[in-house]
ZAMARGU-4260 file (C-alpha; in steps of 0.2 Angstrom, whole numbers, plus 5000, padded with zeros to 4 digits):
<rodrens>
0) 5178/4833/4932 | 5170/4850/4934 | 5172/4856/4953 | 5155/4857/4960 | 5150/4873/4967
5) 5149/4876/4984 | 5134/4886/4994 | 5143/4900/4999 | 5151/4904/4981 | 5132/4900/4973
10) 5126/4914/4985 | 5140/4926/4981 | 5140/4925/4962 | 5121/4925/4965 | 5122/4941/4974
15) 5135/4949/4960 | 5123/4945/4946 | 5106/4951/4952 | 5103/4954/4970 | 5116/4969/4973
20) 5108/4979/4956 | 5091/4974/4962 | 5095/4980/4980 | 5104/4997/4972 | 5087/5001/4962
25) 5077/4999/4977 | 5089/5010/4988 | 5085/5023/4974 | 5067/5021/4974 | 5067/5022/4994
30) 5077/5039/4991 | 5065/5045/4979 | 5053/5047/4995 | 5065/5050/5009 | 5077/5064/4998
35) 5061/5075/4999 | 5066/5079/5019 | 5084/5080/5014 | 5086/5094/5023 | 5080/5086/5039
40) 5089/5070/5039 | 5106/5083/5036 | 5099/5090/5052 | 5097/5075/5060 | 5114/5068/5056
45) 5122/5083/5060 | 5113/5082/5077 | 5119/5062/5079 | 5138/5069/5073 | 5135/5083/5088
50) 5129/5072/5100 | 5145/5060/5098 | 5157/5073/5100 | 5147/5079/5117 | 5148/5063/5124
55) 5167/5062/5120 | 5170/5076/5130 | 5159/5068/5143 | 5171/5055/5143 | 5186/5067/5144
60) 5178/5076/5156 | 5175/5059/5168 | 5194/5055/5165 | 5199/5071/5174 | 5187/5071/5186
65) 5193/5054/5192 | 5212/5057/5191 | 5208/5073/5202 | 5199/5062/5214 | 5212/5049/5215
70) 5226/5063/5216 | 5216/5072/5230 | 5217/5089/5220 | 5200/5095/5227 | 5201/5112/5220
75) 5196/5105/5203 | 5183/5095/5208 | 5168/5106/5208 | 5173/5113/5192 | 5174/5098/5183
80) 5158/5092/5191 | 5148/5106/5185 | 5156/5100/5167 | 5150/5084/5170 | 5132/5088/5171
85) 5131/5100/5160 | 5137/5088/5146 | 5126/5076/5152 | 5110/5088/5152 | 5114/5091/5135
90) 5117/5076/5128 | 5099/5071/5136 | 5092/5085/5129 | 5100/5081/5110 | 5095/5063/5113
95) 5077/5070/5116 | 5077/5082/5100 | 5086/5066/5088 | 5071/5056/5095 | 5058/5068/5088
100) 5066/5071/5073 | 5067/5054/5069 | 5049/5052/5072 | 5047/5068/5063 | 5054/5060/5047
105) 5048/5042/5049 | 5029/5049/5049 | 5030/5063/5035 | 5041/5047/5024 | 5028/5035/5029
110) 5012/5047/5024 | 5021/5051/5007 | 5022/5034/5001 | 5007/5027/5007 | 5000/5043/4998
115) 5008/5040/4983 | 5007/5023/4982 | 4988/5025/4986 | 4985/5037/4972 | 4994/5024/4959
120) 4985/5012/4966 | 4968/5020/4959 | 4976/5022/4942 | 4981/5006/4939 | 4973/4995/4928
125) 4961/4985/4933 | 4965/4967/4926 | 4985/4967/4933 | 4979/4975/4951 | 4964/4960/4952
130) 4979/4947/4953 | 4981/4953/4970 | 4973/4946/4985 | 4964/4962/4995 | 4971/4958/5009
135) 4991/4956/5001 | 4987/4974/4993 | 4982/4982/5010 | 4998/4973/5020 | 5011/4980/5006
140) 5001/4996/5007 | 5002/4998/5026 | 5017/4986/5034 | 5028/4989/5018 | 5029/5006/5018
145) 5029/5008/5038 | 5043/4997/5037 | 5054/5009/5025 | 5049/5025/5034 | 5054/5016/5052
150) 5071/5011/5044 | 5076/5022/5032 | 5087/5034/5047 | 5096/5017/5046 | 5104/5018/5030
155) 5110/5035/5025 | 5112/5045/5041 | 5114/5032/5053 | 5130/5026/5043 | 5139/5043/5044
160) 5134/5043/5061 | 5139/5026/5067 | 5155/5029/5057 | 5159/5044/5064 | 5156/5039/5082
165) 5169/5024/5076 | 5184/5036/5070 | 5182/5048/5084 | 5184/5035/5100 | 5196/5027/5088
170) 5207/5043/5086 | 5204/5046/5105 | 5211/5029/5110 | 5224/5031/5098 | 5228/5046/5104
175) 5231/5042/5123 | 5234/5023/5122 | 5237/5014/5102 | 5237/4998/5112 | 5222/4999/5118
180) 5215/4998/5097 | 5220/4981/5097 | 5205/4975/5108 | 5194/4988/5099 | 5196/4975/5084
185) 5194/4958/5090 | 5175/4957/5089 | 5176/4964/5068 | 5181/4946/5062 | 5166/4938/5071
190) 5152/4953/5067 | 5159/4954/5046 | 5158/4934/5048 | 5141/4933/5057 | 5133/4946/5045
195) 5139/4935/5029 | 5132/4920/5035 | 5116/4930/5041 | 5114/4938/5026 | 5103/4923/5014
200) 5093/4919/5029 | 5088/4935/5031 | 5086/4938/5014 | 5073/4922/5012 | 5066/4926/5032
205) 5060/4943/5026 | 5052/4938/5010 | 5042/4922/5020 | 5039/4935/5034 | 5029/4946/5022
210) 5019/4933/5012 | 5015/4924/5029 | 5007/4942/5032 | 4999/4946/5018 | 4993/4927/5020
215) 4983/4932/5038 | 4979/4950/5033 | 4968/4942/5016 | 4962/4926/5026 | 4956/4939/5041
220) 4949/4951/5028 | 4939/4941/5019 | 4933/4931/5034 | 4925/4949/5042 | 4920/4952/5024
225) 4909/4938/5024 | 4903/4932/5041 | 4885/4930/5034 | 4890/4919/5022 | 4899/4908/5035
230) 4886/4907/5046 | 4872/4901/5034 | 4883/4888/5028 | 4888/4883/5045 | 4905/4884/5043
235) 4912/4889/5059 | 4921/4877/5063 | 4931/4874/5046 | 4935/4895/5048 | 4942/4891/5067
240) 4952/4878/5063 | 4961/4886/5048 | 4964/4901/5057 | 4973/4888/5070 | 4983/4882/5055
245) 4988/4899/5049 | 4993/4906/5067 | 5003/4887/5070 | 5013/4891/5053 | 5014/4910/5057
250) 5021/4905/5076 | 5031/4891/5069 | 5038/4902/5057 | 5042/4917/5072 | 5051/4906/5083
255) 5061/4900/5070 | 5067/4918/5067 | 5068/4919/5088 | 5079/4905/5086 | 5092/4912/5075
260) 5090/4929/5083 | 5093/4920/5099 | 5110/4911/5093 | 5117/4929/5087 | 5113/4938/5100
265) 5121/4924/5112 | 5137/4922/5098 | 5137/4941/5100 | 5136/4944/5118 | 5149/4932/5120
270) 5162/4942/5110 | 5159/4956/5116 | 5158/4951/5135 | 5176/4941/5130 | 5182/4961/5121
275) 5177/4968/5137 | 5186/4957/5148 | 5201/4958/5139 | 5202/4977/5139 | 5198/4978/5155
280) 5213/4967/5162 | 5223/4976/5147 | 5216/4992/5158 | 5221/4988/5176 | 5239/4980/5171
285) 5243/4997/5162 | 5238/5005/5177 | 5248/4994/5186 | 5262/4997/5176 | 5260/5015/5178
290) 5259/5019/5159 | 5240/5026/5161 | 5230/5035/5175 | 5215/5025/5183 | 5205/5038/5175
295) 5212/5036/5155 | 5208/5016/5158 | 5190/5020/5164 | 5188/5033/5150 | 5196/5018/5139
300) 5183/5007/5145 | 5170/5018/5140 | 5177/5021/5124 | 5180/5004/5119 | 5160/5002/5123
305) 5159/5014/5110 | 5169/5007/5098 | 5160/4991/5100 | 5143/4999/5099 | 5148/5006/5083
310) 5153/4990/5076 | 5138/4982/5080 | 5126/4994/5073 | 5136/4995/5059 | 5135/4977/5057
315) 5115/4979/5060 | 5113/4991/5044 | 5115/4975/5034 | 5099/4967/5039 | 5090/4984/5040
320) 5095/4989/5023 | 5087/4971/5019 | 5073/4974/5026 | 5071/4991/5017 | 5072/4983/5000
325) 5063/4967/5005 | 5050/4979/5008 | 5053/4992/4995 | 5053/4978/4981 | 5035/4972/4988
330) 5031/4990/4985 | 5037/4994/4969 | 5029/4977/4963 | 5012/4986/4965 | 5019/5003/4960
335) 5026/5000/4942 | 5012/4992/4939 | 5002/4999/4921 | 4994/5013/4923 | 4976/5020/4916
340) 4980/5034/4903 | 4970/5050/4906 | 4981/5059/4893 | 4964/5065/4885 | 4956/5071/4900
345) 4956/5090/4894 | 4948/5083/4879 | 4934/5072/4887 | 4932/5086/4902 | 4927/5099/4886
350) 4918/5084/4874 | 4908/5082/4891 | 4903/5101/4893 | 4898/5103/4876 | 4889/5090/4870
355) 4880/5082/4886 | 4866/5092/4887 | 4861/5084/4870 | 4866/5068/4874 | 4880/5056/4870
360) 4879/5039/4860 | 4891/5027/4864 | 4896/5013/4851 | 4907/4998/4849 | 4914/4992/4834
365) 4921/4976/4830 | 4931/4972/4846 | 4939/4959/4852 | 4946/4954/4870 | 4952/4941/4879
370) 4957/4941/4898 | 4977/4941/4900 | 4973/4924/4912 | 4961/4918/4897 | 4963/4905/4885
375) 4951/4910/4874 | 4944/4927/4868 | 4927/4934/4878 | 4921/4944/4862 | 4926/4941/4842
380) 4922/4957/4832 | 4908/4961/4844 | 4897/4977/4842 | 4884/4986/4851 | 4876/5005/4852
385) 4866/5016/4862 | 4859/5034/4860 | 4849/5045/4869 | 4833/5042/4878 | 4836/5025/4876
390) 4838/5009/4885 | 4847/4995/4878 | 4850/4976/4886 | 4862/4965/4886 | 4857/4945/4889
395) 4864/4930/4888 | 4869/4915/4901 | 4880/4918/4915 | 4899/4920/4911 | 4897/4923/4893
400) 4903/4942/4893 | 4889/4954/4899 | 4899/4960/4915 | 4914/4960/4903 | 4906/4971/4891
405) 4903/4983/4905 | 4921/4984/4910 | 4926/4989/4890 | 4914/5003/4889 | 4921/5008/4908
410) 4938/5006/4898 | 4943/4994/4914 | 4950/4983/4901 | 4956/4988/4885 | 4951/4978/4868
415) 4964/4972/4857 | 4953/4974/4841 | 4942/4986/4835 | 4936/5002/4843 | 4926/5009/4856
420) 4920/5027/4854 | 4906/5042/4862 | 4900/5055/4851 | 4888/5069/4851 | 4867/5065/4852
425) 4862/5052/4838 | 4872/5044/4822 | 4872/5060/4812 | 4885/5066/4823 | 4896/5054/4822
430) 4912/5066/4816 | 4910/5074/4836 | 4918/5058/4842 | 4933/5053/4855 | 4939/5035/4857
435) 4932/5028/4876 | 4949/5027/4887 | 4948/5030/4906 | 4945/5050/4904 | 4929/5046/4897
440) 4922/5039/4914 | 4916/5057/4918 | 4903/5054/4905 | 4897/5038/4916 | 4888/5033/4928
445) 4888/5016/4933 | 4877/5003/4945 | 4886/4989/4949 | 4881/4970/4954 | 4879/4969/4972
450) 4881/4983/4988 | 4892/4995/4983 | 4886/5008/4996 | 4900/5018/5007 | 4898/5019/5025
455) 4893/5038/5027 | 4876/5047/5028 | 4863/5042/5014 | 4867/5061/5007 | 4887/5059/5011
460) 4887/5045/4998 | 4876/5055/4984 | 4889/5069/4987 | 4902/5058/4984 | 4897/5058/4965
465) 4889/5077/4966 | 4897/5087/4981 | 4886/5102/4975 | 4871/5092/4979 | 4856/5102/4986
470) 4845/5092/4998 | 4831/5094/4986 | 4843/5086/4973 | 4845/5072/4984 | 4826/5068/4986
475) 4822/5071/4968 | 4834/5057/4964 | 4828/5046/4979 | 4809/5047/4971 | 4815/5040/4954
480) 4825/5026/4960 | 4809/5023/4971 | 4820/5026/4987 | 4812/5040/4994 | 4797/5030/5000
485) 4808/5023/5016 | 4822/5035/5016 | 4806/5048/5021 | 4800/5035/5036 | 4819/5034/5043
490) 4821/5049/5057 | 4837/5057/5051 | 4830/5056/5034 | 4842/5059/5020 | 4855/5059/5035
495) 4852/5043/5041 | 4867/5034/5041 | 4874/5018/5031 | 4883/5005/5038 | 4899/4996/5031
500) 4893/4985/5015 | 4875/4996/5014 | 4872/4988/5034 | 4855/4994/5043 | 4846/4992/5023
505) 4838/4977/5014 | 4847/4973/4998 | 4834/4978/4988 | 4834/4997/4996 | 4855/4997/4995
510) 4851/4994/4978 | 4841/5009/4974 | 4851/5020/4986 | 4864/5015/4973 | 4853/5018/4957
515) 4849/5037/4966 | 4866/5040/4968 | 4870/5035/4948 | 4856/5046/4944 | 4858/5061/4954
520) 4875/5062/4944 | 4866/5066/4930 | 4880/5057/4918 | 4875/5055/4900 | 4878/5038/4900
525) 4871/5026/4911 | 4877/5008/4915 | 4866/4997/4927 | 4874/4978/4930 | 4860/4969/4935
530) 4855/4983/4945 | 4836/4980/4949 | 4840/4960/4953 | 4835/4962/4970 | 4818/4972/4966
535) 4802/4967/4965 | 4796/4967/4948 | 4784/4983/4950 | 4797/4993/4959 | 4809/4987/4945
540) 4798/4993/4931 | 4794/5009/4941 | 4813/5015/4942 | 4816/5008/4924 | 4800/5020/4918
545) 4807/5035/4929 | 4823/5036/4919 | 4817/5033/4905 | 4805/5047/4905 | 4817/5059/4913
550) 4820/5073/4903 | 4839/5072/4905 | 4845/5063/4889 | 4852/5048/4895 | 4860/5032/4886
555) 4856/5017/4897 | 4864/5000/4894 | 4856/4987/4905 | 4864/4969/4909 | 4849/4959/4915
560) 4844/4938/4916 | 4825/4944/4919 | 4814/4946/4905 | 4803/4959/4913 | 4817/4971/4911
565) 4818/4969/4890 | 4799/4976/4888 | 4806/4994/4894 | 4821/4994/4881 | 4823/5001/4865
570) 4833/4988/4860 | 4840/4969/4866 | 4859/4962/4860 | 4860/4942/4866 | 4880/4938/4869
575) 4880/4923/4856 | 4895/4913/4850 | 4907/4929/4856 | 4897/4942/4846 | 4883/4954/4851
580) 4866/4951/4840 | 4854/4961/4839 | 4836/4951/4844 | 4820/4951/4835 | 4804/4956/4841
585) 4799/4940/4841 | 4816/4933/4849 | 4811/4947/4863 | 4792/4941/4865 | 4799/4922/4866
590) 4811/4928/4881 | 4796/4938/4891 | 4783/4925/4889
</rodrens>
């Protein structure tokens, strides 16, 4: 009969099979950042070792001072008392310097990780990134990065310091009286047994805590972003109750962790007290028997505390490493997601510089696409084209693929078959073309659905996309977007503030500001995703008329549900049966009736 594997054996086998390998990779990833500050970390380590030496010397001075006092050798008291003061002052100064250096390294590692992860998130492909809730991303980017930066010194530098502290204290005990060394190791078996028992729970608890933190962050972020909707549907009680439920789950989890910490602390404190009293009793006996002096006994008691503390700190490195590697694993999940390809950036820059003045055409040829989470293709052999001074519309029922087509044009998602290209001028210049990829976005302006203005002033939002834009250029773009009529009435004009999510402006006003922002960039291709849905019909007509009559050779693609827009378009594509079909004049007339 096959012997059943115990839980301990199963856990050890799992560690050998994969967990240790994962931890090695995660530690390597951490030190990819921390290694940039290796000289500061070496100095921090050396400082800790010097501090240990001075602390041991202080113990020797204290020993001699006590022996002098008990032996009534008054001539030496002043010299040793001054030495003790000097060593204490030096120890205090070095402790403060160590604290400052620790904070400096932690802050710099935190900044490095966050800046690097921030840039990697921004260039991560949209589809895999969209699987993560915004709150989860914020928790990983913020809390997990800080967890690593605050704990990175608890691994290699402090490991060296604690080992050095233990060995040097142990060597002093051996030198003066080896029998005290026995008591130094009494707590070691308990510490090792406890750390081995706790390791599995700590890994599970850390993962659970990280997931719960992300859940809470996501809930809060989503609620504060949608307060208006919650009020409109009178969902206040529902979401207050949900918050209380999440808080109860969070509190229960934390109390469970705290109970484990209390029991661990009680066990270790009990063992520590037992070891201390044994050391104290043995010291009294050795003094009474005349084997050692009273000063030596007090030094041994101090060294025993140093050894116990070093052992406790060494044992504490295990949970610290688990915390670090858990956070590193969560960050690596984000950092190692597939990135967008910007390898053609120089080619795209040169292409835009050469051909933008004459306009750039865009063409989708026999494209097939399906979302990674989808079961069916959104498009199959779909084709569209648009040229300078044209406005091309995409129509179709909601959910049929209009926004997906714009995502393909923006290279946010990549087609599985077919190709998407831009080329110079009109059809006769197809030989001067490049493939659509993230690098080509420099040629595109985009107005998405909803409110997409950033916190700041109107002028700052405009200069986000064109940093050198003059006030006159901003006003001209606002006029073309029919936004100047209300901006001119503001006391601060183009320097009027825009609050979060376009606060301070109506949906229609915010939409016109977003259109002005796209216009001022002067990109040869303009994508409008239901961008005039919040405008009245007359304003909508005026905005589209201004865009099309602009002398700048702009290629415009519009997704819309509103038939009135179609009258201003050169060509209309209907998304049907996963393809894009050009509508006849009769079909367009039927839609606009």
